[in-house]
C-alpha positions as CSV (number, residue, x, y, z in Angstrom):
1,X,36.7,35.7,-0.8
2,X,34.7,38.7,-1.9
3,X,31.7,36.6,-3.1
4,X,31.0,35.0,0.3
5,X,29.4,38.0,2.0
6,X,27.2,38.6,-1.0
7,X,26.2,34.9,-1.0
8,X,25.4,35.1,2.7
9,X,23.3,38.3,2.2
10,X,21.2,36.4,-0.4
11,X,21.3,32.9,1.1
12,X,20.3,33.6,4.7
13,X,17.0,35.3,3.9
14,X,16.2,32.5,1.5
15,X,17.0,29.9,4.1
16,X,14.8,31.7,6.7
17,X,11.9,31.9,4.1
18,X,12.2,28.2,3.3
19,X,12.3,27.2,7.0
20,X,9.2,29.3,7.7
21,X,7.4,27.6,4.7
22,X,8.5,24.2,6.1
23,X,7.0,25.1,9.5
24,X,3.7,26.4,8.0
25,X,3.2,23.8,5.3
26,X,4.4,20.6,7.0
27,X,1.9,19.2,9.6
28,X,4.1,16.3,10.6
29,X,6.6,17.7,13.1
30,X,9.2,14.9,12.5
31,X,9.0,15.5,8.8
32,X,9.3,19.3,9.3
33,X,12.5,18.8,11.5
34,X,14.0,16.5,8.9
35,X,13.5,19.2,6.2
36,X,14.9,21.9,8.5
37,X,17.8,19.8,9.3
38,X,18.6,19.3,5.6
39,X,18.2,22.9,4.8
40,X,20.5,24.1,7.6
41,X,23.3,21.5,7.6
42,X,23.4,20.8,3.8
43,X,23.5,24.3,2.3
44,X,21.9,24.8,-1.1
45,X,21.3,21.1,-1.7
46,X,19.1,20.9,1.3
47,X,16.9,23.7,0.0
48,X,16.8,22.3,-3.4
49,X,15.8,18.9,-2.0
50,X,12.9,20.4,-0.1
51,X,11.8,22.5,-3.1
52,X,11.7,19.2,-5.2
53,X,10.3,16.7,-2.7
54,X,8.7,18.7,0.1
55,X,6.3,21.2,-1.4
56,X,2.9,19.9,-2.4
57,X,2.6,22.1,-5.5
58,X,-0.2,20.2,-7.1
59,X,-2.1,18.2,-4.6
60,X,-4.4,20.9,-3.0
61,X,-5.7,22.0,-6.4
62,X,-5.6,18.8,-8.3
63,X,-6.9,16.4,-5.6
64,X,-9.5,18.8,-4.4
65,X,-11.3,18.0,-7.7
66,X,-10.8,14.3,-7.1
67,X,-12.2,14.5,-3.5
68,X,-15.3,16.2,-4.8
69,X,-15.7,13.6,-7.5
70,X,-15.3,10.8,-5.0
71,X,-18.0,12.3,-2.7
72,X,-20.5,12.5,-5.7
73,X,-19.6,8.9,-6.7
74,X,-20.2,7.6,-3.2
75,X,-23.7,9.1,-3.2
76,X,-24.4,7.1,-6.4
77,X,-22.9,3.9,-5.0
78,X,-24.9,4.1,-1.7
79,X,-27.7,2.3,-3.4
80,X,-25.4,-0.7,-4.2
81,X,-23.7,-0.9,-0.7
82,X,-26.6,0.1,1.5
83,X,-27.5,-3.5,2.6
84,X,-24.0,-3.9,4.0
85,X,-23.8,-1.3,6.7
86,X,-23.5,-1.1,10.5
87,X,-26.1,-3.8,10.9
88,X,-23.4,-6.3,9.6
89,X,-21.3,-5.6,12.7
90,X,-24.0,-7.1,14.9
91,X,-24.2,-10.4,13.0
92,X,-22.9,-13.6,14.4
93,X,-19.2,-13.5,13.7
94,X,-16.8,-13.7,16.6
95,X,-13.9,-12.0,14.6
96,X,-16.1,-9.1,13.8
97,X,-17.6,-8.8,17.3
98,X,-14.2,-8.7,18.9
99,X,-13.0,-6.1,16.5
100,X,-16.1,-4.0,16.1
101,X,-14.2,-0.8,16.8
102,X,-12.1,-1.4,13.7
103,X,-15.2,-2.2,11.6
104,X,-16.8,1.0,12.9
105,X,-13.7,3.0,12.3
106,X,-13.6,2.1,8.5
107,X,-17.4,2.5,8.2
108,X,-17.3,6.0,9.7
109,X,-14.2,7.3,8.1
110,X,-14.5,5.8,4.6
111,X,-18.1,4.6,4.5
112,X,-16.4,1.4,3.6
113,X,-19.1,-1.3,4.0
114,X,-18.7,-4.3,6.2
115,X,-19.6,-7.0,3.7
116,X,-20.4,-10.6,4.3
117,X,-21.0,-13.4,1.9
118,X,-17.3,-13.3,0.6
119,X,-15.0,-16.1,-0.4
120,X,-11.3,-15.1,0.1
121,X,-8.4,-17.1,-1.3
122,X,-4.7,-16.4,-0.4
123,X,-2.4,-16.2,-3.4
124,X,1.2,-16.8,-2.3
125,X,3.8,-15.3,-4.7
126,X,3.4,-14.5,-8.4
127,X,3.4,-18.2,-9.5
128,X,0.0,-18.6,-7.6
129,X,-1.4,-15.2,-8.5
130,X,-0.9,-14.7,-12.3
131,X,-2.3,-18.0,-13.6
132,X,-5.5,-17.4,-11.6
133,X,-5.7,-13.7,-12.7
134,X,-5.3,-14.8,-16.4
135,X,-8.0,-17.4,-15.9
136,X,-10.4,-14.8,-14.5
137,X,-9.6,-12.3,-17.2
138,X,-10.3,-15.0,-19.8
139,X,-13.7,-15.7,-18.3
140,X,-14.7,-12.0,-18.2
141,X,-18.0,-11.3,-19.9
142,X,-18.6,-7.5,-19.3
143,X,-15.6,-5.6,-18.0
144,X,-12.0,-5.9,-16.7
145,X,-10.6,-3.0,-14.6
146,X,-6.9,-3.1,-13.8
147,X,-4.8,-0.7,-11.7
148,X,-1.0,-1.2,-11.0
149,X,1.9,0.6,-9.6
150,X,4.7,-1.4,-11.4
151,X,3.8,-3.0,-14.7
152,X,6.9,-4.4,-16.4
153,X,6.9,-5.5,-20.1
154,X,8.4,-8.9,-19.6
155,X,6.8,-12.3,-20.1
156,X,4.3,-11.9,-17.4
157,X,3.4,-8.3,-18.4
158,X,3.0,-9.3,-22.0
159,X,0.8,-12.2,-21.2
160,X,-1.6,-9.9,-19.3
161,X,-1.4,-7.3,-22.2
162,X,-2.2,-10.0,-24.7
163,X,-5.2,-11.0,-22.6
164,X,-6.4,-7.4,-22.3
165,X,-6.2,-6.9,-26.0
166,X,-7.9,-10.3,-26.7
167,X,-10.8,-9.5,-24.4
168,X,-11.2,-5.9,-25.7
169,X,-11.5,-7.3,-29.3
170,X,-14.2,-9.7,-28.0
171,X,-16.1,-6.6,-26.8
172,X,-15.3,-6.7,-23.1
173,X,-14.9,-3.2,-21.6
174,X,-11.2,-3.2,-20.6
175,X,-9.8,-0.3,-18.6
176,X,-6.2,0.0,-17.3
177,X,-4.7,2.6,-15.0
178,X,-0.9,2.6,-14.5
179,X,1.4,4.7,-12.4
180,X,3.5,6.9,-14.7
181,X,6.6,6.7,-12.4
182,X,6.3,3.0,-11.6
183,X,5.6,1.7,-15.1
184,X,7.6,3.8,-17.6
185,X,7.8,0.9,-20.1
186,X,4.1,1.3,-21.0
187,X,4.3,4.7,-22.4
188,X,4.7,5.2,-26.1
189,X,4.4,2.3,-28.5
190,X,2.8,-0.2,-26.2
191,X,0.2,2.2,-24.9
192,X,-0.7,3.1,-28.5
193,X,-1.0,-0.5,-29.5
194,X,-3.3,-1.3,-26.6
195,X,-5.4,1.8,-27.2
196,X,-5.6,0.9,-30.9
197,X,-6.9,-2.6,-29.9
198,X,-9.7,-1.2,-27.8
199,X,-8.1,-1.1,-24.4
200,X,-8.8,2.1,-22.5
201,X,-5.5,3.0,-20.8
202,X,-4.3,6.1,-18.9
203,X,-1.6,7.0,-16.4
204,X,-2.9,7.9,-13.0
205,X,-0.9,11.1,-12.9
206,X,1.1,11.9,-15.9
207,X,4.7,13.0,-15.5
208,X,5.9,15.5,-18.1
209,X,9.2,16.5,-16.5
210,X,10.9,13.8,-14.4
211,X,13.1,16.4,-12.7
212,X,10.0,17.7,-11.0
213,X,10.5,15.0,-8.5
214,X,7.7,16.3,-6.2
215,X,5.2,14.5,-8.4
216,X,7.0,11.3,-7.6
217,X,5.9,11.7,-4.0
218,X,2.2,11.0,-4.8
219,X,2.4,7.5,-6.3
220,X,-0.5,5.3,-7.0
221,X,0.8,2.3,-5.2
222,X,-2.5,0.3,-5.5
223,X,-2.7,-3.1,-7.2
224,X,-6.3,-3.8,-8.1
225,X,-7.9,-6.1,-10.6
226,X,-11.8,-6.3,-10.9
227,X,-13.6,-8.8,-13.2
228,X,-17.2,-8.2,-14.0
229,X,-17.9,-6.6,-10.5
230,X,-17.9,-10.1,-9.2
231,X,-14.2,-10.9,-8.4
232,X,-11.3,-8.8,-7.4
233,X,-7.6,-9.2,-6.6
234,X,-5.5,-7.0,-4.2
235,X,-2.2,-7.3,-2.5
236,X,1.5,-6.7,-2.8
237,X,2.3,-8.3,-6.1
238,X,3.0,-6.0,-9.0
239,X,3.3,-7.2,-12.6
240,X,6.7,-8.5,-13.2
241,X,8.6,-11.8,-13.8
242,X,10.6,-11.2,-10.6
243,X,7.5,-12.2,-8.6
244,X,7.3,-15.5,-10.4
245,X,10.0,-17.7,-8.8
246,X,9.8,-20.8,-11.0
247,X,10.8,-18.7,-14.0
248,X,14.1,-17.9,-12.4
249,X,16.4,-20.4,-14.0
250,X,19.4,-18.6,-12.7
251,X,19.9,-19.7,-9.0
252,X,21.5,-16.3,-8.3
253,X,18.2,-14.4,-9.0
254,X,16.5,-13.3,-5.9
255,X,13.6,-15.3,-4.5
256,X,10.6,-13.0,-4.2
257,X,8.2,-13.6,-1.3
258,X,4.9,-11.8,-1.6
259,X,1.1,-12.2,-0.9
260,X,-2.0,-11.3,-2.8
261,X,-5.7,-12.3,-2.2
262,X,-8.6,-13.1,-4.5
263,X,-12.1,-11.9,-3.3
264,X,-15.3,-13.3,-4.6
265,X,-18.2,-11.4,-3.2
266,X,-19.4,-7.9,-2.3
267,X,-16.0,-7.1,-0.8
268,X,-15.3,-6.2,-4.4
269,X,-17.7,-3.3,-4.3
270,X,-15.5,-0.8,-2.5
271,X,-12.5,-1.8,-4.7
272,X,-14.7,-1.1,-7.7
273,X,-15.5,2.3,-6.1
274,X,-11.9,3.0,-5.7
275,X,-11.1,2.1,-9.3
276,X,-14.0,4.2,-10.7
277,X,-12.8,7.1,-8.5
278,X,-9.3,6.8,-9.8
279,X,-10.5,6.4,-13.4
280,X,-12.8,9.4,-13.2
281,X,-9.7,11.4,-12.0
282,X,-7.4,10.4,-14.8
283,X,-9.4,9.1,-17.7
284,X,-10.9,11.3,-20.3
285,X,-14.3,9.5,-20.4
286,X,-15.8,9.2,-17.0
287,X,-17.5,6.0,-15.7
288,X,-21.1,6.3,-14.7
289,X,-21.7,3.6,-12.2
290,X,-24.3,1.0,-13.3
291,X,-25.7,-2.2,-11.8
292,X,-23.3,-4.2,-14.1
293,X,-20.3,-2.8,-12.1
294,X,-21.7,-4.5,-8.9
295,X,-22.4,-8.2,-9.3
296,X,-24.9,-10.2,-7.2
297,X,-23.7,-13.2,-5.2
298,X,-25.2,-16.5,-4.1
299,X,-25.4,-17.0,-0.3
300,X,-22.3,-18.6,1.1
301,X,-22.7,-20.5,4.5
302,X,-19.2,-20.1,5.7
303,X,-18.4,-16.7,4.3
304,X,-15.8,-14.1,5.2
305,X,-16.5,-10.6,6.3
306,X,-14.5,-8.1,4.4
307,X,-13.8,-4.3,4.5
308,X,-11.5,-2.2,2.5
309,X,-9.2,0.4,4.0
310,X,-7.8,3.0,1.5
311,X,-5.7,6.1,1.8
312,X,-3.9,8.8,-0.2
313,X,-3.5,12.4,-0.7
314,X,-7.2,12.7,-1.3
315,X,-8.0,11.3,2.1
316,X,-8.9,13.7,5.0
317,X,-7.4,11.3,7.6
318,X,-4.6,8.7,7.5
319,X,-7.0,5.8,7.3
320,X,-4.3,3.2,6.6
321,X,-2.4,4.2,9.7
322,X,-5.5,4.4,11.8
323,X,-6.8,1.0,10.8
324,X,-3.5,-0.8,11.4
325,X,-3.2,0.9,14.9
326,X,-6.8,0.1,15.8
327,X,-6.1,-3.6,14.9
328,X,-3.0,-3.7,17.0
329,X,-4.7,-2.0,19.9
330,X,-7.6,-4.6,19.8
331,X,-5.3,-7.6,19.7
332,X,-5.4,-9.9,22.8
333,X,-3.0,-12.6,22.0
334,X,-0.8,-12.2,18.9
335,X,0.2,-9.7,16.3
336,X,2.1,-11.0,13.2
337,X,3.5,-8.4,10.8
338,X,5.2,-8.8,7.6
339,X,6.5,-5.7,5.8
340,X,9.4,-5.1,3.4
341,X,9.8,-1.4,4.7
342,X,9.5,-0.8,8.3
343,X,9.6,3.0,9.1
344,X,6.5,3.1,11.4
345,X,6.7,6.6,13.0
346,X,6.3,7.1,16.6
347,X,2.7,6.5,17.0
348,X,2.7,3.1,15.2
349,X,5.9,2.1,17.1
350,X,4.3,3.0,20.4
351,X,1.3,0.9,19.6
352,X,3.4,-2.2,18.9
353,X,5.6,-1.6,22.0
354,X,2.5,-1.1,24.2
355,X,1.0,-4.4,22.8
356,X,4.2,-6.3,23.5
357,X,4.6,-4.9,27.0
358,X,0.9,-5.8,27.7
359,X,1.6,-9.5,27.1
360,X,0.5,-9.7,23.4
361,X,3.0,-11.7,21.3
362,X,4.4,-9.3,18.7
363,X,6.3,-10.8,15.9
364,X,7.8,-8.7,13.0
365,X,9.1,-10.3,9.8
366,X,11.3,-8.0,7.6
367,X,14.0,-8.5,4.8
368,X,17.4,-9.5,6.0
369,X,18.7,-7.0,3.4
370,X,16.5,-4.3,1.9
371,X,16.7,-3.1,-1.6
372,X,17.6,0.3,-0.2
373,X,20.6,0.7,2.1
374,X,19.4,3.9,3.6
375,X,15.9,2.4,4.1
376,X,17.4,-0.6,5.7
377,X,19.5,1.6,8.1
378,X,16.5,3.6,9.0
379,X,14.4,0.6,9.6
380,X,17.0,-1.0,12.0
381,X,17.0,2.2,14.1
382,X,13.5,1.2,15.3
383,X,14.3,-2.4,16.3
384,X,15.9,-1.7,19.7
385,X,12.7,-0.2,21.2
386,X,10.7,-3.2,20.0
387,X,13.1,-5.7,21.4
388,X,13.3,-4.0,24.7
389,X,9.4,-4.1,24.8
390,X,9.5,-7.9,24.3
391,X,8.7,-8.1,20.5
392,X,10.4,-10.7,18.3
393,X,12.0,-9.5,15.1
394,X,12.9,-12.0,12.3
395,X,15.2,-11.2,9.3
396,X,14.0,-13.1,6.1
397,X,17.0,-14.8,4.5
398,X,15.6,-16.9,1.6
399,X,15.3,-13.8,-0.6
400,X,13.3,-10.6,-0.4
401,X,10.1,-10.5,1.5
402,X,7.8,-8.0,-0.1
403,X,4.4,-9.0,1.4
404,X,2.4,-6.4,3.3
405,X,0.3,-8.4,5.8
406,X,-0.8,-8.3,9.4
407,X,-2.7,-11.0,11.4
408,X,-4.1,-10.4,14.8
409,X,-5.3,-13.2,17.1
410,X,-5.7,-15.5,14.0
411,X,-9.0,-13.7,13.4
412,X,-8.3,-10.5,11.5
413,X,-6.1,-10.6,8.4
414,X,-5.0,-7.4,6.6
415,X,-3.5,-7.9,3.1
416,X,-2.8,-5.1,0.8
417,X,-0.4,-2.6,-0.8
418,X,0.6,-0.5,2.1
419,X,4.0,-0.9,3.7
420,X,4.4,-0.1,7.4
421,X,6.1,3.2,6.7
422,X,5.5,6.9,6.5
423,X,5.2,7.1,2.7
424,X,2.3,4.6,2.7
425,X,0.6,6.3,5.6
426,X,0.8,9.9,4.2
427,X,1.9,10.1,0.5
428,X,1.0,7.1,-1.5
429,X,-2.5,6.0,-2.8
430,X,-2.8,2.7,-1.0
431,X,-5.4,0.0,-0.3
432,X,-5.6,-2.8,2.1
433,X,-8.3,-5.5,2.5
434,X,-9.4,-6.3,6.1
435,X,-10.7,-9.9,6.4
436,X,-12.6,-10.9,9.5
437,X,-12.5,-14.7,9.5
438,X,-11.1,-17.4,11.8
439,X,-10.2,-19.8,9.1
440,X,-8.4,-17.4,6.9
441,X,-6.7,-15.9,10.0
442,X,-5.4,-19.4,11.0
443,X,-4.1,-20.0,7.4
444,X,-2.3,-16.6,7.3
445,X,-0.8,-17.3,10.7
446,X,0.5,-20.7,9.4
447,X,2.0,-19.0,6.3
448,X,3.7,-16.6,8.6
449,X,5.2,-19.4,10.7
450,X,6.3,-21.2,7.6
451,X,8.1,-18.0,6.4
452,X,10.0,-18.0,9.7
453,X,11.7,-21.2,8.7
454,X,13.7,-19.1,6.3
455,X,14.4,-16.3,8.8
456,X,16.9,-15.5,11.5
457,X,15.6,-14.3,14.8
458,X,17.4,-11.2,16.2
459,X,19.1,-11.9,19.5
460,X,18.1,-8.9,21.8
461,X,21.4,-8.7,23.8
462,X,23.6,-8.9,20.7
463,X,21.5,-6.3,18.9
464,X,21.6,-3.8,21.9
465,X,25.3,-4.2,22.1
466,X,26.2,-3.4,18.6
467,X,29.0,-0.9,17.9
468,X,28.1,2.8,18.6
469,X,29.3,3.6,15.1
470,X,26.7,1.3,13.5
471,X,23.9,2.7,15.7
472,X,24.8,6.3,15.0
473,X,24.6,5.6,11.3
474,X,21.2,4.1,11.8
475,X,20.1,7.1,13.9
476,X,21.1,9.6,11.1
477,X,19.3,7.5,8.6
478,X,16.2,7.6,10.9
479,X,16.3,11.4,10.7
480,X,15.6,11.0,7.0
481,X,12.7,8.5,7.6
482,X,9.9,11.1,7.2
483,X,11.0,11.8,3.6
484,X,12.1,8.3,2.5
């Protein structure tokens, strides 16, 4: 056909230009190869995919402002967190002492204080979390700060909205950040209703044109609630009825297994810093940090040590990835990982394999069936190396396991919003709480063991001998893992 030579003359230079841009702009070599693979083997659509998802049009300019604002805010907050610094690492706490390298890493990279004098409570599933959050909101006297990725306007969501409006009318300072992509139901009428009632509400990153999918790459995946600077909540549970299992009268509805924690104590300080940083990025009226934002706490004899690990496009280093790898590398006896999406990348996979081959018990709990077929296939492509290294992998069968937790040696517990995948390590705004405490670590390990009652252990030999067609599909899906 006469049009083909003309198309080739135009298309080939465009393809070369796009490939050169991929090589120059994409620092992760695996991701760069995935984009190049798309562009070469899926003509036109591959280039369009890269232009939509791969180019960071906004972050350098937009997040540079946020990074500068965060630095200025940290200077102001140093007065509040100064007592909780490197000195805390030398205190008498075996969990901290044996994981001092992890504590130093977070202190050096984030200036995330190692705080003692915390009480930490595990909230298992939405039916445990939401009544306690509503009770804490009801008791608020000064301020309520809320930040969520997914906020659905169902019975659970409406209950929290009603409480926000009620407290705002009582004179409590209520601020709410939602992710524009994850919580589309808030925009419009409900947002106006809340604002008219006195709730200050803003999307973290407003999406004007949904076809500009690149913006979707930078999602605020954090789930934070702070009450009066005294109490905070963080973990994997978004606001939705699907997390509350006793409300599911229909037996066919999926059981949702997830984990959140409640922190009472100065571990709340850094979560407050994150919220204020995010608010000053998206809100029209900035928060000037005041003593009221950082409560004082009575001395607790048997207290937990808590640090916060946070990451996102405004982070100079992949703190979430580094902190998880450091915890794995420091483990001596046991590593228990629960994650709904397991696309760890080579460095994280190597750490887990090395731990297993060194005699550390490595157990991984993942969904039997993911909510994404392509993610499920990509995840399964990583299992063989783990199994060969001696790790144990369990497929959760009771429903969908959405918890993002890791426990090492029954001493360090990591609970937060970050999945063990490339997106959480590089693209999303995430936050994990790192708790150094033997009692809590033991409780987390017991919960993990209880979850295994509803899981099926993968037989290594059967898994390795699956059909080559199944394995090749998984390997192709894995090629897409850097952009999933």
